[in-house]
C-alpha positions in Angstrom: 31.2 58.8 20.0 31.2 55.0 20.1 30.8 53.1 16.8 27.8 50.7 16.2 29.0 47.1 16.6 29.0 45.0 13.4 29.1 41.3 12.7 32.9 41.7 12.4 32.9 42.5 16.1 31.1 39.3 17.1 33.5 36.4 17.9 33.3 33.7 15.3 32.4 31.0 17.8 29.4 33.0 18.9 28.2 33.5 15.3 28.7 29.8 14.5 26.7 28.8 17.6 23.9 31.3 16.7 23.7 29.9 13.1 23.7 26.3 14.3 20.8 27.0 16.7 18.8 28.9 14.1 19.4 26.2 11.6 18.3 23.5 14.1 15.1 25.5 14.9 14.2 26.0 11.2 14.8 22.3 10.4 12.7 21.2 13.4 9.8 23.5 12.4 10.0 22.2 8.8 10.0 18.6 10.0 7.0 19.3 12.3 5.0 20.9 9.4 5.8 18.0 7.0 3.1 15.5 6.3 4.7 12.1 5.4 3.6 10.6 2.1 3.6 7.2 0.6 2.8 5.8 -2.9 2.0 2.2 -3.5 1.9 0.4 -6.9 -0.4 -2.6 -6.7 0.1 -5.1 -9.5 -1.4 -8.3 -8.2 -5.1 -9.4 -8.1 -5.0 -12.5 -5.9 -6.6 -12.7 -2.4 -3.3 -12.9 -0.5 -1.6 -10.1 -2.5 -4.6 -7.8 -2.1 -3.9 -7.4 1.6 -0.5 -5.7 1.6 -1.5 -2.5 -0.3 -4.7 -2.0 1.6 -3.2 -2.8 5.0 -0.2 -0.5 4.5 -2.3 2.3 3.0 -5.0 2.2 5.7 -2.3 2.1 8.5 -0.3 5.0 7.0 -3.5 7.0 6.5 -4.5 6.4 10.1 -1.1 7.9 11.1 -2.0 11.0 9.2 0.1 10.3 6.1 -0.9 11.3 2.5 -1.3 8.0 0.7 -1.9 7.1 -3.0 -2.3 3.6 -4.5 -1.7 3.1 -8.3 -3.6 0.0 -9.4 -2.1 -1.5 -12.6 -2.4 -4.7 -14.6 -4.0 -7.4 -12.4 -4.0 -5.1 -9.4 -6.8 -3.2 -11.2 -9.2 -6.0 -10.2 -8.9 -4.7 -6.6 -11.0 -1.7 -7.6 -13.9 -3.7 -9.0 -17.3 -3.5 -7.4 -17.5 -7.3 -7.4 -14.2 -8.8 -6.4 -13.8 -12.5 -6.8 -10.3 -12.9 -5.5 -8.6 -16.3 -5.3 -5.5 -17.7 -3.7 -3.2 -19.6 -6.0 -0.1 -21.7 -5.1 1.3 -21.3 -8.6 4.5 -19.2 -8.4 4.3 -19.0 -4.6 6.7 -21.6 -3.2 6.5 -20.2 0.3 2.8 -21.0 0.5 2.0 -23.3 3.3 -1.4 -25.0 3.8 -2.7 -25.1 7.4 -6.1 -26.7 8.1 -8.5 -24.1 9.6 -10.6 -26.8 11.4 -11.2 -30.5 11.7 -8.9 -33.2 13.1 -5.9 -31.6 11.4 -6.6 -28.0 12.6 -3.4 -25.9 12.7 -1.4 -28.7 11.1 0.6 -27.8 8.0 0.0 -30.1 5.0 3.4 -31.0 3.4 2.1 -30.7 -0.2 4.6 -29.2 -2.7 3.2 -26.2 -4.5 3.9 -27.9 -7.8 1.4 -30.7 -6.8 -1.1 -28.1 -5.4 -1.2 -26.3 -8.7 -2.0 -29.5 -10.6 -4.8 -30.7 -8.4 -8.3 -29.9 -9.8 -10.2 -27.5 -7.6 -7.3 -26.8 -5.3 -7.4 -23.1 -5.9 -11.0 -22.9 -4.7 -10.1 -25.1 -1.7 -7.1 -22.9 -0.8 -9.2 -19.8 -1.2 -11.9 -21.2 1.1 -9.4 -22.3 3.7 -7.6 -18.9 3.7 -10.9 -17.0 4.1 -12.1 -19.3 6.9 -8.8 -18.9 8.7 -8.9 -15.1 8.3 -12.5 -15.0 9.6 -11.6 -17.1 12.6 -8.7 -14.7 13.4 -10.9 -11.6 13.0 -9.0 -10.3 10.0 -11.0 -7.8 7.9 -12.1 -8.8 4.5 -10.6 -7.0 1.4 -13.8 -5.0 0.7 -13.7 -3.8 4.4 -10.1 -2.8 4.2 -10.8 -1.0 0.9 -13.6 0.9 2.5 -11.3 1.9 5.4 -8.9 3.3 2.9 -11.7 5.3 1.2 -12.9 6.7 4.5 -9.3 7.6 5.4 -9.0 9.5 2.1 -6.4 7.2 0.5 -6.3 8.2 -3.2 -7.1 5.3 -5.4 -5.7 5.7 -8.9 -6.5 3.4 -11.8 -4.1 2.7 -14.6 -5.7 3.9 -17.8 -3.3 1.9 -20.0 -4.5 -1.3 -18.2 -8.1 -0.3 -18.9 -7.3 0.1 -22.5 -5.2 -3.0 -22.7 -7.8 -5.3 -21.2 -10.8 -3.4 -22.6 -12.6 -3.3 -19.3 -15.8 -1.4 -18.7 -15.4 1.5 -16.2 -18.9 0.7 -14.9 -17.5 -2.4 -13.3 -15.5 -0.3 -10.9 -16.2 1.5 -7.6 -17.0 5.2 -8.0 -14.4 6.2 -5.4 -11.5 6.1 -7.9 -9.7 9.5 -7.8 -8.1 9.3 -11.3 -7.8 7.2 -14.4 -4.3 8.0 -15.6 -1.2 6.5 -17.0 2.2 6.0 -15.4 3.5 9.3 -16.7 0.8 11.1 -14.6 1.4 9.1 -11.5 5.2 9.1 -11.3 5.5 12.8 -10.4 3.4 12.1 -7.3 5.7 9.1 -6.5 8.7 11.3 -7.0 7.5 13.7 -4.2 6.6 10.9 -1.8 8.7 9.9 1.2 8.1 6.2 0.6 7.4 4.3 -2.6 6.3 0.6 -2.6 5.9 -1.9 -5.4 3.6 -4.8 -4.6 
C-alpha cells in the first residue's frame, strides 16, 4: 500500500516556485482592486495658488482616484460662494509679468516684485492681466474647476478651527462641503492615502 505524498516529498525548489507564483498572483489581484487615494491641504487663497489644488484634485478624480481636499486658513476662502481672488507679487519672487495684449504682448516686464508690491493698484492690475491671459489660453476659471471637482465627487473638507478663528459665517460657503472638522479628524484620512500634498 503506497503512502500519501506530503509536502516533505515535494522538492524545495518546486515549493519555492509555487509560493512565489501564488504570492505574485495575490499581490497583482490586490493591486488591481486598490483605488489610489490622495489628500491635499489647501492653505492659500490667492488666484494663482487656487489653481494647484483644484487642478490636481480634478485630474486625480478623473483617473478614478479617491480625493479629499482640506481647506484651512486662507485656503478656506476657496469654498466661498463669492470668491474674489487676487494675485499678489508680495512674497512671490518668481512672479513674472507678461503683457496679455497691446504693443508689448507676450513681453516680460522687468519689474522687481519689491517694486510691484509698493505700486498702488498693482494687485488689481496683476489680477486682471492673469485672468485675461488665462481666458485667452482657454484655462478654466476657479469656480469652473471647483464645480468639476464637485461633479467628480472630490471630498471638500473645511477646517472648523479656521471657521472659529476668523469667525466666518457658514452661510457664505457653498453647500457642497462634505465636513466641517478639525485637523485631528482629517489626519487619519491622510494617513491612509497614497499621496499627501500641502499647497
